[in-house]
C-alpha positions in Angstrom: -36.4 10.4 -14.4 -33.8 7.6 -14.7 -30.5 8.3 -13.2 -27.2 6.9 -15.5 -25.5 5.6 -13.3 -21.4 5.1 -14.8 -18.1 3.9 -13.4 -15.7 7.2 -13.2 -13.0 7.6 -15.9 -9.2 7.7 -15.1 -9.3 11.5 -16.7 -11.5 12.9 -13.8 -9.8 11.5 -10.8 -6.2 11.7 -12.4 -5.2 14.9 -10.1 -5.8 12.6 -6.7 -5.9 9.0 -7.7 -1.9 8.1 -9.0 -2.2 4.6 -11.3 -0.1 2.8 -8.3 -2.7 3.7 -5.8 -4.0 0.3 -5.4 -0.5 -1.5 -4.8 0.7 1.0 -2.7 -2.3 0.5 -0.3 -1.9 -3.4 -0.1 1.9 -2.4 0.6 0.5 -0.5 3.3 -1.9 -2.9 4.9 1.1 -5.6 5.1 3.4 -3.0 6.6 0.8 -2.5 9.3 0.3 -5.6 10.1 1.8 -6.9 13.6 0.2 -10.2 14.8 -0.6 -11.3 11.1 3.2 -10.4 10.1 4.1 -13.1 12.7 1.7 -15.7 11.6 2.9 -18.8 9.2 1.6 -17.6 5.8 3.3 -20.7 3.7 -0.2 -22.1 3.2 -1.1 -19.1 0.8 0.0 -20.5 -2.1 -2.6 -23.3 -2.0 -5.3 -20.8 -1.9 -5.8 -20.2 -5.5 -9.3 -21.8 -5.4 -11.8 -23.4 -2.8 -13.0 -22.3 0.6 -10.7 -25.2 2.6 -7.1 -25.4 2.6 -6.4 -29.1 4.5 -3.3 -29.5 6.2 -2.1 -33.1 6.7 -0.3 -33.3 10.3 3.2 -35.6 10.2 3.4 -37.4 13.4 7.0 -37.6 14.8 9.0 -40.3 13.6 11.0 -42.6 15.9 14.4 -44.0 15.5 14.7 -47.6 16.5 18.0 -49.7 17.6 19.1 -51.9 14.9 18.2 -55.6 15.0 19.7 -57.3 12.2 18.3 -60.7 13.2 14.5 -59.0 12.2 13.0 -56.8 9.6 13.5 -53.2 10.3 10.2 -51.3 11.7 8.4 -49.1 9.1 6.8 -45.8 9.7 3.2 -46.1 9.6 0.3 -44.0 11.2 -2.7 -42.5 10.4 -2.3 -38.9 9.7 -4.5 -36.2 11.3 -5.2 -33.1 9.6 -6.0 -29.1 10.3 -8.5 -27.3 8.3 -8.0 -23.9 7.3 -11.4 -22.5 6.6 -10.9 -19.2 4.1 -14.2 -17.7 5.6 -13.6 -14.0 6.9 -14.7 -11.1 4.8 -14.0 -7.5 5.3 -14.7 -4.2 3.5 -13.7 -1.1 3.7 -14.9 2.3 2.0 -15.1 6.4 1.8 -16.9 8.7 0.0 -14.9 11.6 -2.3 -17.7 14.0 -3.2 -17.0 16.2 -6.2 -16.4 19.2 -4.2 -13.6 17.6 -2.6 -12.1 16.5 -5.9 -11.8 19.9 -7.0 -10.7 21.5 -3.7 -8.8 18.7 -3.1 -5.7 19.0 -0.8 -2.5 17.2 -2.2 -2.4 15.3 1.0 -5.8 13.7 0.7 -5.0 10.7 -1.3 -2.1 10.1 1.8 -4.4 10.5 4.8 -7.0 8.3 3.1 -4.9 5.9 2.0 -3.3 5.4 5.6 -6.8 5.2 7.1 -7.9 2.3 4.6 -4.5 0.5 4.9 -5.1 0.5 8.6 -8.7 -0.7 8.8 -8.0 -3.5 6.9 -4.7 -4.6 8.9 -6.6 -4.3 12.0 -9.8 -6.4 10.9 -6.8 -8.9 9.7 -4.7 -8.6 13.4 -7.8 -8.8 15.4 -9.1 -12.0 14.0 -5.2 -13.5 14.4 -5.7 -12.1 18.0 -8.7 -14.1 18.8 -6.8 -17.7 18.5 -4.5 -16.5 21.4 -6.9 -17.5 24.4 -7.0 -20.9 22.5 -3.3 -22.1 22.5 -2.3 -25.2 24.6 -0.6 -23.2 27.6 -2.0 -20.1 29.5 -0.2 -18.4 32.3 -0.7 -15.5 34.3 -3.7 -14.1 35.8 -6.6 -11.8 34.0 -6.3 -8.4 35.6 -3.4 -8.7 37.5 0.3 -7.6 36.4 2.9 -10.0 34.8 5.8 -11.2 36.7 9.6 -12.2 35.3 8.4 -15.6 36.5 5.8 -15.8 33.8 8.0 -14.5 31.4 10.5 -17.6 32.2 7.6 -19.9 32.0 6.9 -19.0 29.0 10.1 -19.5 27.4 10.7 -22.8 28.8 7.2 -23.6 27.6 8.2 -23.1 24.3 11.7 -25.0 24.8 10.1 -28.0 26.0 7.8 -28.0 23.1 10.8 -28.1 21.2 10.1 -24.6 19.3 12.7 -23.5 16.9 14.4 -20.6 18.4 13.9 -18.7 14.9 10.9 -17.0 14.3 9.7 -16.6 17.9 8.1 -13.5 19.2 6.9 -11.7 22.5 3.5 -9.3 21.7 2.5 -7.3 24.3 -0.3 -5.1 24.9 0.1 -1.5 26.4 -0.5 -2.8 29.6 2.1 -5.5 29.7 4.7 -3.2 28.6 4.0 -0.9 31.8 4.7 -4.3 33.9 7.7 -5.0 32.2 8.8 -1.4 33.2 8.5 -2.2 36.9 10.6 -5.1 36.5 14.1 -4.8 38.1 15.2 -7.5 35.5 14.0 -5.8 32.1 15.3 -2.4 33.7 18.4 -2.2 35.8 21.5 -1.8 33.9 23.8 -4.3 35.3 20.9 -6.8 34.0 20.3 -5.4 30.7 22.8 -2.9 29.6 21.1 -0.3 27.6 17.7 0.1 29.6 14.3 0.6 27.8 13.4 3.6 30.0 15.7 5.1 27.5 15.1 3.2 24.2 11.6 1.8 24.8 10.5 -2.0 24.4 9.7 -2.0 20.9 12.4 -3.2 18.8 14.3 -5.2 21.9 14.6 -8.5 22.7 13.6 -11.0 25.3 15.3 -14.2 25.8 16.9 -13.5 22.0 12.9 -13.2 20.6 11.7 -9.5 19.5 9.4 -8.0 21.0 6.4 -6.0 19.4 3.4 -3.8 20.5 -0.1 -3.6 19.8 -3.7 -2.7 20.9 -5.0 -5.5 18.2 -5.1 -8.2 21.3 -8.2 -9.4 22.1 -9.9 -8.4 25.1 -11.9 -10.2 28.0 -14.5 -8.9 29.6 -13.4 -5.7 31.6 -10.8 -4.7 28.8 -8.0 -6.9 30.2 -5.7 -8.3 27.4 -3.7 -11.4 27.0 -0.1 -11.0 25.4 1.5 -14.2 23.5 4.9 -15.6 23.0 5.0 -17.8 19.9 7.0 -19.6 17.4 5.5 -18.8 13.9 4.5 -22.0 13.3 1.8 -21.4 16.4 -0.8 -19.8 14.1 -1.7 -19.7 10.4 -2.8 -16.8 8.0 -3.9 -17.3 4.5 -5.2 -14.5 2.7 -7.1 -15.8 -0.1 -7.8 -12.4 -1.6 -5.5 -9.8 -0.9 -6.7 -6.2 -0.3 -7.8 -4.7 -3.5 -10.0 -1.5 -4.3 -11.6 -0.1 -6.8 -13.6 3.2 -7.3 -17.2 3.2 -8.5 -19.7 6.5 -8.9 -22.7 7.3 -6.4 -24.4 9.3 -8.4 -27.0 10.4 -5.5 -24.4 11.6 -3.6 -22.4 13.8 -6.1 -19.4 11.9 -5.6 -16.8 8.7 -6.0 -16.6 5.8 -3.4 -13.3 4.1 -2.9 -13.9 0.6 -1.4 -12.0 -2.5 -0.5 -12.2 -5.8 0.2 -10.3 -8.7 1.7 -10.9 -12.3 2.2 -8.7 -14.6 4.4 -8.8 -17.3 6.9 -6.9 -18.0 10.6 -6.3 -20.8 12.1 -4.2 -22.5 15.4 -1.8 -25.1 14.0 0.6 -25.7 16.5 -0.8 -24.8 20.4 2.1 -26.2 22.0 4.0 -23.6 20.0 2.8 -20.6 21.6 1.8 -19.3 25.3 -1.2 -16.9 25.8 0.1 -14.6 28.9 -2.9 -13.0 30.8 -3.2 -9.8 32.5 
């Protein structure tokens, strides 16, 4: 006997799926991004079609001393480009069976939304994190605790690269944070006043830039993870198809599937504006 597959209608799911469901999950995904939220996302406006964004790299223009006896030198240089490939596709889904819908806990929607949002945000963050080891500057040694000298050298590296002080950030793994707790310069009240031992590092600033903590940094063999100190322009994230969700009937499993999809691209744009900090 043929099975008449159908899409579930709004009346059947009205008790557990509010109209703003998809929009609220999108907002939850954005709020859970760590690395993705710190990237340059200005190129998303060009992601209306196609699978590649071509970004021209404008070379530095040098001023010359005025010489009224000759024509001035006009800027003329071959421009290179950086391509952002929109080639990363991730989906996520959960099945809610008919019995669950009848016996539904009112909080189930919130729990499912949290899990789906975290899953998509983790996929985005992990792909951004995969770019960190390719940054121009790498400091520290894998499986060796970071030192205050590495922090100072990271800061100097971005200063030497003329990276603007605005939009810089530190992103550490839990292991890096443990190392920082062991350094007097970050812990003693005569250095920092309100010591992190009582307030934590999340939300604090080092060298004027905010600190973030995540487990979505890439892992080396053995489990060690690098941290990053970067300006926003170091890495780009372009979300071409923002997280969207739909409900489909799965009759053979007596339930409805909530399925989500996101499509995006990531790219290193200014390798000199970031430092990979091994640990």
